[in-house]
Backbone as a printed PyTorch tensor [residue, N CA C, xyz], in Angstrom:
tensor([[[-17.7420,  10.1440,  11.8380],
         [-16.6390,  10.5580,  10.9830],
         [-15.3390,  10.5240,  11.7860]],

        [[-14.2860,  10.0040,  11.2030],
         [-12.9950,   9.8860,  11.8840],
         [-12.3390,  11.2510,  11.9960]],

        [[-11.5800,  11.4170,  13.0780],
         [-10.8320,  12.6620,  13.2440],
         [ -9.7480,  12.7350,  12.1870]],

        [[ -9.3740,  13.9580,  11.8710],
         [ -8.3560,  14.1500,  10.8480],
         [ -7.0420,  13.4670,  11.2470]],

        [[ -6.6760,  13.5290,  12.5450],
         [ -5.4140,  12.9330,  12.9850],
         [ -5.4360,  11.4110,  12.8390]],

        [[ -6.6360,  10.8100,  12.9000],
         [ -6.7290,   9.3580,  12.7400],
         [ -6.4730,   8.9320,  11.3020]],

        [[ -6.6650,   9.8530,  10.3710],
         [ -6.5200,   9.5120,   8.9620],
         [ -5.0700,   9.5900,   8.5000]],

        [[ -4.2480,  10.3640,   9.1860],
         [ -2.8700,  10.5130,   8.7390],
         [ -1.9990,   9.4030,   9.3280]],

        [[ -0.8400,   9.1960,   8.7140],
         [  0.1020,   8.1920,   9.2140],
         [  0.6040,   8.5870,  10.5940]],

        [[  0.8560,   9.8790,  10.7730],
         [  1.3350,  10.3510,  12.0730],
         [  0.2650,  10.1640,  13.1420]],

        [[ -0.9730,  10.4290,  12.7920],
         [ -2.0640,  10.2440,  13.7340],
         [ -2.1770,   8.8000,  14.1720]],

        [[ -1.9510,   7.8600,  13.2550],
         [ -1.9850,   6.4440,  13.6030],
         [ -0.8850,   6.0740,  14.5640]],

        [[  0.3190,   6.6420,  14.3430],
         [  1.4360,   6.3770,  15.2540],
         [  1.1620,   6.9950,  16.6100]],

        [[  0.5830,   8.1910,  16.6260],
         [  0.2840,   8.8460,  17.8950],
         [ -0.7280,   8.0290,  18.6850]],

        [[ -1.7220,   7.4910,  18.0130],
         [ -2.7260,   6.6740,  18.6960],
         [ -2.0870,   5.4070,  19.2550]],

        [[ -1.1440,   4.8340,  18.5300],
         [ -0.4610,   3.6260,  19.0080],
         [  0.3720,   3.9510,  20.2470]],

        [[  1.0010,   5.1240,  20.2760],
         [  1.7870,   5.5230,  21.4430],
         [  0.8990,   5.7000,  22.6660]],

        [[ -0.2940,   6.2470,  22.4740],
         [ -1.2040,   6.4370,  23.5970],
         [ -1.6010,   5.0800,  24.1590]],

        [[ -1.8990,   4.1520,  23.2950],
         [ -2.2770,   2.8200,  23.7720],
         [ -1.1280,   2.1820,  24.5360]],

        [[  0.0850,   2.3830,  24.0660],
         [  1.2500,   1.7670,  24.6890],
         [  1.5470,   2.3820,  26.0630]],

        [[  1.3200,   3.6780,  26.2360],
         [  1.6630,   4.3330,  27.4970],
         [  0.5590,   4.2340,  28.5430]],

        [[ -0.5840,   3.7330,  28.2130],
         [ -1.6630,   3.6350,  29.1880],
         [ -1.5160,   2.4370,  30.1150]],

        [[ -0.5590,   1.5750,  29.8360],
         [ -0.3500,   0.4330,  30.7230],
         [  0.0810,   0.9030,  32.0980]],

        [[ -0.3420,   0.1840,  33.0890],
         [  0.0490,   0.5120,  34.4610],
         [  1.5040,   0.0930,  34.6740]],

        [[  2.2500,   0.9180,  35.3630],
         [  3.6400,   0.6120,  35.6740],
         [  3.6800,  -0.0490,  37.0380]],

        [[  4.4040,  -1.1420,  37.1380],
         [  4.5030,  -1.8880,  38.3880],
         [  5.6970,  -1.3650,  39.1930]],

        [[  5.4080,  -0.6740,  40.2830],
         [  6.4440,  -0.1300,  41.1500],
         [  6.7080,  -1.0230,  42.3630]],

        [[  6.1220,  -2.2080,  42.4030],
         [  6.1920,  -3.0380,  43.6010],
         [  7.6070,  -3.5330,  43.9110]],

        [[  8.4830,  -3.6120,  42.9120],
         [  9.8350,  -4.1100,  43.1710],
         [ 10.8000,  -3.0010,  43.6070]],

        [[ 10.3190,  -1.7570,  43.7140],
         [ 11.1640,  -0.6440,  44.1420],
         [ 10.9650,  -0.4450,  45.6330]],

        [[ 12.0450,  -0.5400,  46.4000],
         [ 11.9370,  -0.4160,  47.8580],
         [ 11.7800,   1.0430,  48.2660]],

        [[ 11.2370,   1.2370,  49.4520],
         [ 11.0950,   2.5770,  50.0110],
         [ 12.4730,   3.1150,  50.3890]],

        [[ 12.6550,   4.4340,  50.3200],
         [ 13.9250,   5.0400,  50.7180],
         [ 14.0110,   5.0800,  52.2350]],

        [[ 15.1990,   4.7800,  52.7470],
         [ 15.4050,   4.8190,  54.1880],
         [ 15.6330,   6.2630,  54.6370]],

        [[ 15.5780,   6.4980,  55.9310],
         [ 15.8120,   7.8280,  56.4920],
         [ 17.2200,   8.2930,  56.1470]],

        [[ 18.1870,   7.3920,  56.1980],
         [ 19.5790,   7.7400,  55.8760],
         [ 19.7040,   8.1530,  54.4060]],

        [[ 19.0370,   7.4200,  53.5270],
         [ 19.0810,   7.7630,  52.1070],
         [ 18.4480,   9.1300,  51.8560]],

        [[ 17.3410,   9.4010,  52.5240],
         [ 16.6740,  10.6870,  52.3440],
         [ 17.5300,  11.8370,  52.8540]],

        [[ 18.3090,  11.6080,  53.9200],
         [ 19.1570,  12.6580,  54.4810],
         [ 20.2490,  13.0810,  53.5130]],

        [[ 20.7980,  12.1380,  52.7370],
         [ 21.9120,  12.4720,  51.8560],
         [ 21.4670,  12.9460,  50.4740]],

        [[ 20.1770,  12.8720,  50.1900],
         [ 19.6950,  13.3300,  48.8800],
         [ 19.7970,  14.8420,  48.7910]],

        [[ 20.1240,  15.3040,  47.6040],
         [ 20.2290,  16.7360,  47.3580],
         [ 18.8740,  17.2990,  46.9600]],

        [[ 18.5830,  18.4860,  47.4500],
         [ 17.3790,  19.1880,  47.0290],
         [ 17.6430,  19.7890,  45.6600]],

        [[ 16.6800,  19.7160,  44.7750],
         [ 16.8280,  20.2780,  43.4410],
         [ 16.3220,  21.7110,  43.4650]],

        [[ 17.0560,  22.6090,  42.8440],
         [ 16.6420,  24.0050,  42.7730],
         [ 17.4530,  24.8700,  43.7260]],

        [[ 17.1380,  26.1540,  43.6950],
         [ 17.8470,  27.1110,  44.5340],
         [ 17.4070,  26.9660,  45.9750]],

        [[ 18.3360,  27.0390,  46.9260],
         [ 17.9420,  26.9860,  48.3350],
         [ 17.2540,  28.2860,  48.7320]],

        [[ 16.2510,  28.2060,  49.5940],
         [ 15.6040,  29.4410,  50.0390],
         [ 16.5620,  30.2460,  50.9210]],

        [[ 16.5620,  31.5560,  50.7610],
         [ 17.4170,  32.4350,  51.5530],
         [ 16.5220,  33.3360,  52.3850]],

        [[ 16.6460,  33.2710,  53.6860],
         [ 15.8340,  34.1120,  54.5520],
         [ 14.4530,  33.5330,  54.7670]],

        [[ 13.5900,  34.3750,  55.3400],
         [ 12.2390,  33.9370,  55.6740],
         [ 11.3250,  33.8800,  54.4530]],

        [[ 11.5380,  34.7780,  53.5100],
         [ 10.6850,  34.8350,  52.3280],
         [ 11.5020,  34.4680,  51.0910]],

        [[ 10.8990,  33.7770,  50.1530],
         [ 11.6330,  33.5070,  48.9170],
         [ 11.8320,  34.8050,  48.1370]],

        [[ 12.9030,  34.8730,  47.4030],
         [ 13.1630,  36.0680,  46.6090],
         [ 12.2050,  36.1270,  45.4370]],

        [[ 11.9580,  37.3420,  44.9830],
         [ 11.0200,  37.5450,  43.8850],
         [ 11.8000,  37.6700,  42.5790]],

        [[ 11.3450,  36.9540,  41.5800],
         [ 11.9650,  36.9980,  40.2630],
         [ 11.4690,  38.2250,  39.5160]],

        [[ 12.4180,  39.0440,  39.0280],
         [ 12.0680,  40.2180,  38.2280],
         [ 12.9670,  40.2500,  36.9990]],

        [[ 12.6440,  41.1120,  36.0800],
         [ 13.4960,  41.3310,  34.9100],
         [ 13.8020,  42.8210,  34.8380]],

        [[ 15.0810,  43.1710,  34.7860],
         [ 15.4800,  44.5750,  34.6530],
         [ 16.5000,  44.6760,  33.5310]],

        [[ 16.6060,  45.8760,  33.0080],
         [ 17.6110,  46.1310,  31.9730],
         [ 18.7500,  46.9240,  32.6070]],

        [[ 19.9670,  46.4280,  32.4170],
         [ 21.1560,  47.0410,  33.0090],
         [ 22.1610,  47.2740,  31.8890]],

        [[ 22.8680,  48.3930,  31.9850],
         [ 23.9090,  48.6600,  30.9950],
         [ 24.9260,  47.5240,  31.0000]],

        [[ 25.4090,  47.1280,  29.8200],
         [ 26.3690,  46.0140,  29.7530],
         [ 27.6250,  46.2490,  30.5910]],

        [[ 28.1230,  47.4690,  30.6310],
         [ 29.3170,  47.7660,  31.4190],
         [ 29.0800,  47.6000,  32.9150]],

        [[ 27.8940,  48.0140,  33.3620],
         [ 27.5490,  47.8800,  34.7820],
         [ 27.4640,  46.3980,  35.1430]],

        [[ 26.7870,  45.6330,  34.3080],
         [ 26.6570,  44.2000,  34.5640],
         [ 28.0160,  43.5150,  34.5510]],

        [[ 28.8790,  43.9150,  33.6290],
         [ 30.2170,  43.3370,  33.5570],
         [ 31.0040,  43.6120,  34.8390]],

        [[ 30.8940,  44.8300,  35.3630],
         [ 31.5960,  45.1740,  36.6040],
         [ 31.0470,  44.3840,  37.7930]],

        [[ 29.7230,  44.2090,  37.8400],
         [ 29.1440,  43.3980,  38.9160],
         [ 29.6290,  41.9600,  38.8210]],

        [[ 29.6950,  41.4250,  37.6190],
         [ 30.1540,  40.0410,  37.4530],
         [ 31.6200,  39.8930,  37.8740]],

        [[ 32.4570,  40.8630,  37.4990],
         [ 33.8690,  40.8060,  37.8950],
         [ 34.0220,  40.8780,  39.4100]],

        [[ 33.2910,  41.7970,  40.0310],
         [ 33.3680,  41.9410,  41.4890],
         [ 32.8160,  40.6960,  42.1830]],

        [[ 31.7660,  40.1230,  41.6220],
         [ 31.1800,  38.9070,  42.2080],
         [ 32.1770,  37.7490,  42.1360]],

        [[ 32.8820,  37.6220,  41.0240],
         [ 33.9030,  36.5690,  40.9140],
         [ 35.0140,  36.7920,  41.9380]],

        [[ 35.4080,  38.0480,  42.1190],
         [ 36.4600,  38.3640,  43.0800],
         [ 36.0320,  37.9850,  44.4980]],

        [[ 34.7620,  38.2560,  44.8240],
         [ 34.2450,  37.9370,  46.1660],
         [ 33.7730,  36.4880,  46.2820]],

        [[ 33.7500,  35.7860,  45.1630],
         [ 33.2670,  34.3990,  45.1090],
         [ 31.8100,  34.2710,  45.5620]],

        [[ 30.9810,  35.1580,  45.0050],
         [ 29.5300,  35.0860,  45.1950],
         [ 28.8900,  35.2180,  43.8210]],

        [[ 27.6120,  34.9620,  43.7500],
         [ 26.8880,  35.1550,  42.4950],
         [ 26.6710,  36.6310,  42.2290]],

        [[ 26.6440,  37.0140,  40.9620],
         [ 26.4920,  38.4330,  40.6550],
         [ 25.0960,  38.9310,  41.0310]],

        [[ 24.0810,  38.0910,  40.9600],
         [ 22.7450,  38.5190,  41.3620],
         [ 22.6910,  38.7320,  42.8720]],

        [[ 23.4050,  37.8900,  43.6180],
         [ 23.4960,  38.0730,  45.0640],
         [ 24.1730,  39.3980,  45.3780]],

        [[ 25.2320,  39.7100,  44.6520],
         [ 25.9430,  40.9670,  44.8660],
         [ 25.0460,  42.1600,  44.5470]],

        [[ 24.3210,  42.1040,  43.4540],
         [ 23.4020,  43.1840,  43.1040],
         [ 22.3590,  43.3550,  44.2070]],

        [[ 21.8310,  42.2470,  44.7220],
         [ 20.8520,  42.3170,  45.8070],
         [ 21.4560,  42.9620,  47.0500]],

        [[ 22.7050,  42.6050,  47.3830],
         [ 23.3600,  43.1890,  48.5570],
         [ 23.5470,  44.6910,  48.3900]],

        [[ 23.9720,  45.1210,  47.2000],
         [ 24.1820,  46.5510,  46.9440],
         [ 22.8560,  47.3070,  47.0310]],

        [[ 21.8100,  46.7510,  46.4420],
         [ 20.4980,  47.3970,  46.5040],
         [ 19.9730,  47.4540,  47.9390]],

        [[ 20.1480,  46.3590,  48.6900],
         [ 19.6810,  46.3270,  50.0810],
         [ 20.4280,  47.3680,  50.9110]],

        [[ 21.7300,  47.5020,  50.7140],
         [ 22.5280,  48.4910,  51.4540],
         [ 22.0670,  49.9080,  51.1040]],

        [[ 21.7790,  50.1370,  49.8430],
         [ 21.3060,  51.4520,  49.4040],
         [ 19.9570,  51.7740,  50.0450]],

        [[ 19.0630,  50.8190,  50.0640],
         [ 17.7340,  51.0270,  50.6520],
         [ 17.8640,  51.3140,  52.1470]],

        [[ 18.7070,  50.5240,  52.8490],
         [ 18.8900,  50.7510,  54.2970],
         [ 19.4650,  52.1320,  54.5810]],

        [[ 20.4160,  52.5620,  53.7620],
         [ 21.1380,  53.8060,  54.0140],
         [ 20.3790,  55.0380,  53.5190]],

        [[ 19.9370,  55.0130,  52.2790],
         [ 19.4330,  56.2310,  51.6430],
         [ 17.9180,  56.3130,  51.5190]],

        [[ 17.2430,  55.2050,  51.5070],
         [ 15.8010,  55.2400,  51.2630],
         [ 15.0170,  55.2010,  52.5680]],

        [[ 15.4680,  54.3880,  53.5190],
         [ 14.6940,  54.2080,  54.7640],
         [ 14.8340,  55.3580,  55.7200]]])
């Protein structure tokens, strides 16, 4: 018995796309990157800061507090999340440790 997707018009188009994409792609005409080319390429994503990568969390902050952090971050020309991290780190060093 045929699958339901094979019976529909969309299923037929999907099957045709699968057949079309299964062909092998010939990469033989693409040259290897040189050491110089690799040196100037940009890394995608956030650069690692410090020895350990930062941990992604979600917190809820009052809108006014967040607005003040964003304004201060713009004034200092840093990211507001970086500024929040600096303030928290200073608090931990001073009051918690």
